[in-house]
C-alpha positions in Angstrom: 11.6 -5.4 -14.7 9.2 -2.5 -15.5 7.3 -3.2 -18.6 5.7 0.1 -18.7 8.8 2.2 -18.3 7.1 3.8 -15.2 9.5 5.4 -12.7 9.0 3.6 -9.4 10.2 5.5 -6.0 13.3 3.9 -4.6 11.8 3.2 -1.3 9.5 0.5 -3.0 12.6 -1.8 -3.4 12.8 -1.8 0.7 9.1 -2.7 1.1 8.2 -5.9 2.8 5.6 -6.5 0.0 8.3 -6.5 -2.6 9.8 -9.7 -1.0 6.5 -11.6 -1.1 4.7 -10.1 -4.1 1.6 -7.8 -4.2 -1.2 -10.4 -4.5 -2.2 -10.4 -0.7 -2.3 -6.5 -0.7 -5.0 -6.5 -3.6 -7.5 -9.1 -2.2 -10.9 -9.3 -3.5 -13.6 -7.4 -1.7 -14.6 -9.2 1.5 -11.5 -11.3 1.8 -9.5 -11.0 4.9 -6.6 -8.5 4.9 -5.3 -9.5 8.2 -2.1 -11.2 7.0 -1.1 -8.2 4.6 -1.9 -5.6 7.3 0.5 -7.5 9.7 3.2 -7.4 7.0 2.5 -3.7 6.6 2.9 -3.0 10.2 6.5 -4.4 10.3 7.6 -2.8 6.9 10.3 -0.1 7.2 8.8 2.1 4.5 5.3 1.9 5.7 5.0 5.8 6.0 6.3 6.4 2.6 4.1 3.9 1.0 0.9 5.4 2.7 2.0 9.0 1.6 2.4 7.7 -2.0 -0.9 6.2 -1.9 -2.5 9.5 -0.5 -0.4 11.6 -3.0 -1.6 9.3 -6.1 -5.1 8.8 -5.0 -4.7 5.1 -4.9 -8.3 3.5 -4.7 -7.4 -0.1 -4.5 -5.4 -2.3 -2.3 -3.6 -2.0 1.0 -1.1 0.6 1.1 0.8 1.7 4.2 -1.2 -0.6 6.2 -4.4 0.9 5.3 -7.4 -0.1 3.2 -9.0 2.3 0.7 -12.0 3.2 3.1 -9.4 3.9 5.8 -7.2 6.1 3.5 -10.4 8.0 2.4 -11.3 8.6 6.1 -7.7 9.8 6.8 -7.9 12.2 3.9 -11.3 13.5 5.1 -9.9 14.1 8.7 -7.0 15.9 7.3 -9.1 18.4 5.1 
């Protein structure tokens, strides 16, 4: 259920993180993201997830297998 009535993209229901919950993808700073990254790399919607994060300027969490700093570097490289 979506308590904020925010429309979510259809691909999100196919994401591997939807099966296990989002907590491992929003770890505290300094915590290991290794397990979450491995899950992302096997996700069928990884590319859509990454593009969503880039398009929406997501500053927190692991999206599309990339951490915030990695996404920033990717954006700078594309500019």
